[in-house]
C-alpha positions as CSV (number, residue, x, y, z in Angstrom):
1,M,153.9,55.9,147.5
2,Q,150.4,56.6,146.7
3,Q,149.4,60.1,147.6
4,R,146.0,60.7,149.2
5,V,143.9,62.8,147.0
6,V,141.9,65.3,149.1
7,P,139.1,67.2,147.5
8,L,139.8,70.8,147.2
9,E,137.0,71.7,149.4
10,E,138.3,69.6,152.2
11,S,141.7,71.5,152.1
12,K,140.0,74.9,152.8
13,D,139.5,76.7,156.0
14,P,135.9,76.5,157.1
15,G,136.0,80.3,157.7
16,A,137.1,80.8,154.2
17,V,134.1,78.8,152.9
18,S,131.7,80.9,154.9
19,R,133.2,84.2,153.6
20,T,132.9,82.9,150.1
21,N,129.2,82.1,150.6
22,Q,128.6,85.7,152.1
23,F,130.3,87.2,149.1
24,K,128.0,85.4,146.7
25,A,124.9,86.3,148.7
26,L,125.7,90.0,149.2
27,P,125.2,91.3,145.7
28,L,121.7,89.8,145.6
29,R,120.7,91.4,148.9
30,L,122.0,94.8,147.7
31,V,120.0,94.5,144.5
32,Q,116.8,93.8,146.6
33,L,117.4,96.8,148.9
34,L,118.1,99.1,145.9
35,V,114.9,98.0,144.2
36,L,112.9,98.6,147.4
37,F,114.5,102.1,147.8
38,V,113.7,103.1,144.2
39,A,110.1,101.9,144.5
40,S,109.7,103.9,147.8
41,C,111.0,107.1,146.1
42,A,108.8,106.6,143.1
43,T,105.7,106.1,145.4
44,F,106.6,109.3,147.4
45,A,107.1,111.3,144.3
46,V,103.7,110.3,142.8
47,I,101.9,111.1,146.1
48,S,103.7,114.5,146.4
49,I,102.8,115.5,142.8
50,Y,99.2,114.5,143.4
51,A,99.0,116.4,146.7
52,I,100.6,119.6,145.2
53,R,98.2,119.5,142.2
54,H,95.1,119.2,144.4
55,F,96.1,121.1,147.6
56,G,98.9,123.5,146.6
57,I,102.5,123.5,147.8
58,N,101.9,125.7,150.9
59,S,99.4,123.2,152.3
60,V,101.8,120.4,151.8
61,V,104.6,122.3,153.4
62,D,102.4,123.3,156.3
63,T,101.3,119.7,156.8
64,V,104.9,118.5,156.9
65,R,105.8,121.3,159.3
66,S,102.8,120.5,161.6
67,G,104.5,117.2,162.5
68,F,107.5,119.2,164.0
69,Q,105.7,121.8,166.1
70,P,107.9,123.2,168.9
71,C,106.7,123.4,172.5
72,Y,105.8,127.1,172.1
73,E,104.6,129.1,169.1
74,E,106.6,132.3,168.4
75,P,104.6,135.3,167.0
76,N,105.3,135.6,163.3
77,G,102.7,138.1,161.9
78,L,101.4,141.6,162.1
79,E,98.2,140.6,163.7
80,Q,99.7,140.2,167.2
81,W,100.7,143.9,167.2
82,I,97.5,145.4,165.9
83,R,94.9,143.2,167.7
84,P,93.6,144.8,170.8
85,P,93.9,142.9,174.1
86,S,91.1,140.4,174.4
87,N,91.2,140.6,178.2
88,L,91.8,143.9,180.0
89,I,93.0,142.1,183.1
90,H,96.8,141.7,183.2
91,T,99.6,141.2,185.7
92,M,101.7,144.3,184.8
93,N,102.4,146.8,187.6
94,D,102.2,150.5,186.9
95,E,105.9,150.8,186.0
96,Q,105.6,147.9,183.5
97,L,102.3,149.1,182.1
98,L,103.5,152.7,181.4
99,W,106.7,151.4,179.8
100,R,104.7,149.1,177.5
101,A,102.2,151.8,176.7
102,S,105.0,154.2,175.7
103,F,105.9,152.2,172.6
104,V,105.4,154.5,169.5
105,P,105.7,153.5,165.8
106,R,108.4,155.6,164.1
107,I,106.7,155.3,160.7
108,R,103.6,157.4,160.5
109,K,101.7,155.5,157.8
110,Y,100.0,152.3,159.1
111,P,100.6,149.2,156.9
112,F,97.0,148.0,157.5
113,K,93.5,149.4,157.4
114,R,93.2,151.3,160.6
115,V,89.8,152.7,161.8
116,P,90.5,155.4,164.5
117,K,88.5,154.9,167.6
118,I,87.5,157.0,170.6
119,A,88.5,155.6,174.0
120,F,85.9,156.5,176.6
121,M,87.7,156.3,179.9
122,F,85.5,156.3,183.0
123,L,87.1,157.2,186.4
124,T,84.6,156.1,189.0
125,K,84.4,155.1,192.6
126,G,82.1,152.2,191.9
127,P,78.8,151.7,190.0
128,M,77.9,153.2,186.7
129,P,74.3,154.3,187.4
130,L,73.9,156.0,183.9
131,A,75.2,153.0,182.0
132,P,71.9,152.4,180.2
133,L,72.0,156.0,178.7
134,W,75.6,155.3,177.5
135,E,74.4,152.0,176.0
136,K,71.8,153.9,174.1
137,F,74.3,156.5,172.9
138,L,76.9,153.8,171.7
139,K,74.4,151.4,170.1
140,G,75.2,150.8,166.4
141,H,78.7,152.3,166.5
142,E,80.7,149.2,167.2
143,G,84.3,149.4,165.9
144,L,84.5,153.2,166.5
145,Y,84.9,153.2,170.2
146,S,86.5,151.4,173.2
147,I,85.5,151.6,176.9
148,Y,87.8,151.5,179.9
149,V,86.6,151.8,183.6
150,H,88.8,152.5,186.6
151,S,87.0,152.0,189.9
152,L,88.0,151.2,193.5
153,P,89.7,147.8,193.7
154,S,87.0,146.7,196.2
155,F,84.2,147.2,193.7
156,E,83.0,144.2,191.8
157,P,81.3,145.1,188.5
158,R,78.1,143.1,187.7
159,F,77.3,144.1,184.1
160,P,75.5,141.5,181.9
161,T,77.5,140.0,179.1
162,S,75.4,142.0,176.6
163,S,76.6,145.3,178.1
164,V,79.3,147.4,176.5
165,F,80.7,147.8,180.0
166,H,81.1,144.0,180.5
167,G,84.7,143.1,181.1
168,R,85.9,146.6,180.6
169,H,87.3,147.3,184.1
170,I,91.1,147.6,184.2
171,P,93.3,146.6,187.1
172,S,93.1,149.5,189.5
173,Q,94.3,150.8,192.8
174,V,92.9,153.2,195.4
175,S,92.8,156.8,194.2
176,E,92.4,159.9,196.5
177,W,90.8,163.0,195.1
178,G,93.3,165.9,194.9
179,R,96.3,163.7,195.4
180,M,98.8,162.2,193.0
181,S,97.1,158.8,193.1
182,M,94.2,160.5,191.2
183,C,96.7,161.3,188.4
184,D,98.1,157.8,188.7
185,A,94.6,156.4,188.0
186,E,94.2,158.7,184.9
187,R,97.6,157.6,183.6
188,R,96.6,154.0,184.2
189,L,93.5,154.5,182.1
190,L,95.5,156.1,179.3
191,A,98.1,153.4,179.4
192,N,95.6,150.6,179.1
193,A,93.8,152.4,176.3
194,L,97.1,152.9,174.4
195,L,97.6,149.1,174.2
196,D,94.9,149.2,171.5
197,I,96.7,150.8,168.6
198,S,93.4,151.8,166.9
199,N,92.5,154.1,169.8
200,E,93.3,157.6,168.5
201,W,91.4,159.9,170.9
202,F,91.1,159.6,174.7
203,I,88.3,161.2,176.8
204,L,88.3,161.1,180.6
205,L,84.8,161.0,182.1
206,S,83.1,160.2,185.4
207,E,80.2,158.0,186.2
208,S,78.1,161.2,186.4
209,C,78.8,162.4,182.8
210,I,76.4,162.2,179.9
211,P,76.8,162.8,176.2
212,L,75.1,166.0,174.9
213,Y,74.9,164.9,171.2
214,N,74.6,161.7,169.3
215,F,77.7,159.6,168.6
216,S,78.2,160.6,165.0
217,I,78.3,164.3,165.9
218,I,80.8,163.8,168.8
219,Y,83.0,161.5,166.7
220,H,83.3,163.9,163.8
221,Y,83.8,166.9,166.1
222,I,86.8,165.3,167.8
223,A,88.2,163.7,164.6
224,K,88.2,166.9,162.7
225,S,89.7,169.0,165.5
226,K,93.3,170.3,165.1
227,Y,93.6,170.4,168.8
228,S,93.1,168.4,172.0
229,F,90.6,169.7,174.5
230,T,92.5,170.3,177.7
231,G,92.0,173.3,179.9
232,A,95.3,175.0,180.7
233,F,95.2,178.7,181.9
234,D,97.3,180.9,183.9
235,D,95.4,181.8,187.1
236,P,97.3,184.6,189.0
237,G,95.1,184.2,192.1
238,P,95.5,182.1,195.3
239,Y,94.0,179.0,193.6
240,G,96.4,179.2,190.7
241,R,99.9,180.6,191.1
242,G,99.2,180.7,194.8
243,R,99.6,176.9,194.8
244,Y,103.0,177.0,193.1
245,N,106.0,175.7,195.1
246,E,109.4,177.1,194.2
247,N,110.9,173.7,194.6
248,M,109.2,172.8,191.2
249,A,112.0,174.7,189.5
250,P,113.9,174.4,187.2
251,E,111.5,171.8,185.5
252,V,108.6,174.1,186.1
253,N,108.8,177.8,186.8
254,I,105.9,180.0,188.0
255,T,105.3,181.5,184.5
256,Q,104.7,177.9,183.2
257,W,102.3,177.0,186.0
258,R,98.8,176.2,184.7
259,K,95.4,175.2,186.0
260,G,92.5,173.3,184.3
261,S,89.7,170.8,184.6
262,Q,90.8,167.2,185.0
263,W,88.2,166.1,182.5
264,F,90.3,166.2,179.3
265,Q,90.4,164.9,175.8
266,V,93.8,164.2,174.2
267,N,95.0,162.6,171.0
268,R,97.4,159.6,170.8
269,K,100.5,161.8,170.7
270,L,99.6,163.7,173.9
271,A,98.4,160.5,175.6
272,T,101.8,159.0,175.0
273,N,103.5,162.1,176.4
274,I,101.5,161.7,179.6
275,V,102.3,158.0,180.2
276,Q,106.0,158.4,179.4
277,D,106.6,161.4,181.6
278,T,109.4,160.9,184.1
279,K,110.6,164.6,184.2
280,F,107.6,166.4,185.7
281,Y,105.9,163.6,187.6
282,P,108.4,163.5,190.6
283,K,108.2,167.2,191.1
284,F,104.4,167.2,191.2
285,E,104.3,164.1,193.4
286,K,106.6,165.7,196.0
287,F,105.7,169.4,195.9
288,C,102.0,169.6,194.8
289,R,100.0,168.4,197.8
290,P,96.8,169.8,199.3
291,A,96.0,172.6,199.2
292,C,97.7,172.2,195.9
293,Y,95.4,169.8,194.1
294,V,97.6,168.0,191.7
295,D,94.8,166.7,189.3
296,E,94.1,170.4,188.5
297,H,97.7,171.3,187.7
298,Y,99.9,168.3,186.6
299,F,98.5,167.6,183.1
300,P,97.7,171.2,182.2
301,T,101.2,172.4,183.2
302,M,103.1,169.4,181.7
303,L,101.2,169.5,178.4
304,T,101.6,173.2,178.1
305,I,105.4,172.9,178.4
306,E,105.7,169.8,176.2
307,A,103.1,170.5,173.5
308,G,101.2,173.7,174.2
309,N,100.6,174.4,170.5
310,L,98.4,171.3,170.4
311,L,95.9,172.4,173.1
312,A,92.6,174.1,172.5
313,N,92.9,175.3,176.1
314,R,89.4,174.5,177.0
315,S,87.4,171.5,178.3
316,I,84.5,169.9,176.3
317,T,82.7,168.8,179.5
318,W,80.1,171.3,180.8
319,V,79.7,171.8,184.6
320,D,77.7,174.3,186.6
321,W,79.5,176.2,189.3
322,S,76.7,178.8,189.8
323,R,75.5,177.3,193.0
324,G,78.8,177.9,194.8
325,G,80.8,175.6,197.0
326,A,83.8,173.4,196.4
327,H,82.0,171.1,194.0
328,P,79.8,171.8,190.9
329,A,76.1,171.4,191.0
330,T,74.5,167.9,190.8
331,F,71.3,167.4,188.8
332,G,68.6,164.9,189.7
333,G,65.4,163.7,188.1
334,S,63.5,166.9,188.8
335,D,66.0,168.9,186.8
336,I,65.8,167.0,183.6
337,R,63.5,169.1,181.4
338,E,63.8,170.7,178.0
339,E,64.3,174.1,179.6
340,F,67.3,172.8,181.5
341,F,69.1,171.6,178.3
342,A,68.2,174.9,176.5
343,R,70.3,176.5,179.2
344,V,73.1,174.0,178.7
345,F,73.2,174.6,175.0
346,G,72.5,178.3,175.0
347,G,75.1,181.0,175.5
348,Q,78.1,178.9,174.4
349,H,80.9,180.8,172.8
350,C,84.3,179.3,172.0
351,T,86.8,178.7,169.1
352,Y,86.9,175.5,167.1
353,N,89.9,175.1,164.8
354,N,90.6,178.8,165.2
355,N,87.0,179.8,164.2
356,N,84.3,181.2,166.4
357,S,81.7,178.5,167.4
358,T,78.6,178.1,169.5
359,M,79.1,174.4,170.0
360,C,81.6,174.1,172.8
361,Y,80.6,171.2,175.1
362,L,80.1,167.6,174.1
363,F,79.5,166.2,177.6
364,A,78.0,167.4,180.8
365,R,78.1,166.6,184.5
366,K,77.2,166.0,187.3
367,F,74.0,163.9,187.1
368,A,72.6,161.8,189.9
369,P,71.3,158.3,189.5
370,S,67.7,159.7,189.8
371,A,68.3,161.5,186.5
372,L,68.5,158.2,184.5
373,E,64.9,157.5,183.7
374,P,64.0,161.1,182.7
375,L,67.2,161.2,180.6
376,L,66.2,158.0,178.8
377,H,62.8,159.5,178.0
378,I,64.1,162.9,176.8
379,S,67.3,161.8,175.1
380,T,65.9,161.1,171.6
381,K,64.1,164.4,171.3
382,V,66.7,166.6,173.0
383,L,70.1,164.9,172.7
384,G,69.6,163.1,169.4
385,Y,70.1,159.5,170.5
């Protein structure tokens, strides 16, 4: 019987034939992919070497990273801690502000070049009529001072962009003279000024104050002083100890009760003590009310207890009480003469760094708006600016 001869290929499963063809084609495809991969790697290596040689490795890394930026940028440098706020307007309430301002570095040496500044803090009801005189006083001393203004919330400042007072109003609230809200305003000024880590000295002023010397003299006088200039004296009379309330004890007893002018100058350490105080504040808020005028007693008493050895126990702001009454004398245009300032500068006796001195006051008040023009004309000759 003749057997049918079937070609080998015909006897195979069609699926087996397909698998055999794939097996033969697969190595060639792998070789092609491998060659393409090697070529890509070589190209990337050449480009990377070229970029590093010409731009540096940091630039290349930054470029790569820039393609993977997160939705927010976390602070990663010292600059964010030492740069003063670009805008004084913020949304913090007083509790938040005082907490933030109480941050204190524990290492005394600064890891950057720090130029200490004076913070001029103006507590006003509204306008700054003597602003042009202050502009003249501050001109040319940028970087050595900061300005902060606390006025009534209803007041809208209108300083030109070229003015040193432009944009320097802080978020404020209503303040009543003689009540705790006045001390709240002063603490608010201090807290905002403390946010700038370069501010080292803090001077409280009113819109009726003027500088009695040029900027350089005042800056060096304050910078070289061993003490802060805050009046704090024991007055045994009815307007001193007579205002003491026994409910102030045990935080404050009558022998610690002090009185002084609200127009103070303190260094950064004392400014921090003031904003972080939660021990004495509640006592004064509750038990020092008219006829106890809290702005005359709170800071002098609290600072005497906390850091009395750092106080010069005098103010550097001159006022004239010779005319009598509940308020010091106000001086208008007709008062501004050389003889007037001879009286201001004459007869001064005080101590400066534990030595006798005849230079005791750096500022003076109260000057009316009408005094501005005469002051501008006489300031170069009499005041040195």
